[in-house]
N, C-alpha and C positions, 0 to 999 in steps of 0.2 A: 514463463510468460508466453502465451500462444501468439506467435508472431503475425500471422496473416490478418486476423481480425483486428488486432491492436494496431498494426501498421496502417490498415485502412482508416481507422479512426484518427490516428495521428497525422496521416497524410492530409485528411480533411482539415484538421486543425492548422497544420502548417500552411495550407493553401489559403486559409481564412484570414491570416494576419499575424502580427508579431506575437511572440510566445507569451507576452504578458496578458494577452487577451484569451489565451487558451482555456483557463478555468471556466470563464463565463460561457464560452462557446461549447465546451465539453458538457456542461450540465444541461444546456439547452438541447444539444444534439441527443444526449441521453434521454431527456424527457420525451422528445419526439419519437425516438427509436423504441422506447419501452411503453409508450402511451401512458405516461404518468401525469399526475396533476402538477407535481413539482419535484425538483431535484436539487440537492445541496451538496457542496464539496467543502470539507473542513479539514484543517490540520489539527493534530491532536497532541495533548499532553498526557501525563501519567494516568489521569482520572477521567478523561473525556475530551470533548472538543475544546480546542484552545483558541481557534480563530476561524471564522468562515471566510473562505476564499471566493466562493461564488454561490449564488442561489438563483433559481428561476422564480417565476411567479407561482401561483398555486400554493401559497402558504409556506413555501420552502424556507424563506428567510425567517419567518415567524417561528417555525418548528425548530430551526437551528438555534435561534436565540433562546427559545423556551427551554430546551434541553441544557444549554450552557448555564442558564440562570438557576434552574431547578436542581441540576446535578443528577438527573435521572431521565430515562427514556431509552429507546432502542440504540441510539448512537452511543450513549454512555456504556451500555452493556456490551456492545460490540467491541469497544476499545478495551474494556477490562477483560473480556473473554478471548479476544482475538478471533472470534468466529462471527459469521453473518447472523444477524437477528432479523428474522422474517415474521412479520405479524400481519396476517391477512385481515384480521378483524380486531381492531383496537378495543372496541366495547366489550366483546365477549372474552378476550384473552388477556388483556393487559391492565384492567382496572386495579387488580391487586398487586401486580408487578410494579406498576408506576402510578401510584395513587394521586400524585400531583400532576404529572404530565398528561395522563390519559383524558381527564375531563377537559383540560384546556385544549388539547388537540382535537377532540371530537366536537367541542363547541365551535372550533374554528372551521370545522367541516372535513377534517382529515379522518378517514375511516381505516386506512391501512398504511403501514410503514415497513420499508425494507432497507436495512442498513448493511453495507459491505465494508469490513475493515480493510485498510490499505496497508500492506506490510511488505517489508524487505527483510527476509530472514526473521530474526527475532525482534526487529525494530518496527514499531507501530508508527506510521507517519501521517495517517489521515483516515477519513471515512467518506464513503459516498452514500448519501441518503436519498431514498426514493419515497415519495409520498403520493397517495391517491385518495380521491374523494369518494371512492366506492370500495366496499370490502371485496375480498376474494384473493385467491392464491395467484402468484405469478405463473403464467403458462410457460411451457418449455422455451419458446422463442424469446419471451421477455427475460427469463432467467439467463439465457445465453447472452443476450444483449447486455444485461446488467453486469455480468461477470466480465465481459470484454471491456466495457467502459470502466469498470473498476481497475482492471489491469492497465488501461490507458491512463487512468488518473494517477496510478503509481508512477508511470513514466513521466507524466506532466509535472508532478511534484518534485521528482528527482531532477528533472531537467531545469526547473525554475530554481530549485535549491542550489544547484551548482552553478547557475548562471551560464550554462553552456549553450552553444549552438545559436541558430538564428531561424527566422521564419522561413528561410529558403530551404531548410533541411526537409527531406522527405520523411514520411513515416518510418520507412525501413531504417533510415540512417539514425533517427531518434531512438528506435528500438535497440539498435546495436550499441549506441553510445550509452544508453540507459542500462543495458545489460552489464556493461563493463563497470559502471558506477555502482550498480546494485550489488556486485560482488564485494565491493568495499564495505557497504553497509551490512551485508550478510556476515562477512568476516569479522566486523566489529562486534556484532552480536555474539558470535562464537567465542571470540577472545574475552568478552565480558563474562561469559559463563565459565570459561577455563580459569580465569584469574579471580572471579568473584568480585569484579569491580564495576563501576558505572560505565555506561556506553561512552561517555566523554573520555574517561581514563583509558578505556580500551582503544579508542581511536588514537589517542596520544601514543600508546605503545606501538600500534601498527605503524604510524608515521615515523616514530623513532627507529624502529627496526629497519624500515625501508631506507631511511637516510644512512644509517650505519652500514647497512649491507650494500649500499650503492645501487639499489634497485628501485624500480617504480613502485608506488603503493599498489597499483593494479596487479603487478606480478606477485607481490607478497600476498595480497588478498586472495588471489587465485590459488596459491599454495595452501592457504588456511582453509578455504572452502573445500578444496580437494583433499583435505586432511593430510597433506604432505608436510605440513608445518603446524606445530602446536606451541602456544605460549604457556610459560610456566614461571615459577619463582626461582629457577636455578640461576647460577652465575651468568650464564649466557642469555637467559631470558626466554629462550625458545628451544624446542626439541624437534629434530627432524623425524618424521614418522618412519618406522622401519619399512623396508620393502615388502610388498605383498608376496609372501612365499608361494601362495597358491598360483599366482600369476606366473611366477618364475618357473614353477614345476610344469605348468601347462605349456609354457614356451619351450621348455626342454623336451617335453614329450612330443610336441608338434614338430620339433626339428629333427627328431629321430626317424 
């Protein structure tokens, strides 16, 4: 997560009011910074948007509701692929891809849509959707701003999810605390893959190991992310990663 740009955005949010108001302020700030017609922020489920947290004017709320109801659109595709979906001209590029969504969107006046998935490791937590009433690609400055706001949106969602902090926190402090919590989510995704279990089950294993080991969940998560610890189905439930022999040899050579 690029700290400086994200910290500036979060500092502005923190100065603007309580954290509960951050989603609405974030989408409005994003709309102004990127010169879009509308911006929406939604949390996601396995197949698409699950709930809209905030939306500006300019058709954003309508577009979020439309994709949720139809089960298709750039937001849905971004969730399923885990990649940004950038559509500068809905009429020419998306009519076959989203036969139900595209006519409704263009009739409402939306000509371009740009969706950025919000992820922590393997975990999809939301999407940031940008809508414009004119067609055309995002320029370099707009794309940079959109990516920074997407990173800030990840921080906001994690911050609200954990119920942490206060409006008095600076952007830098929020970034640091979110980075620590993000490690837990990333470790959960890695454990889910290692054990072939659900994310909920992986989180339970992570918490159980931390409790039994007498360590904080943040410490254990850091070991998992750094690949110093791997979860398995052995009697102990985990395996310590072997030391990096190349690093050891390098150290020996340097000491000679």
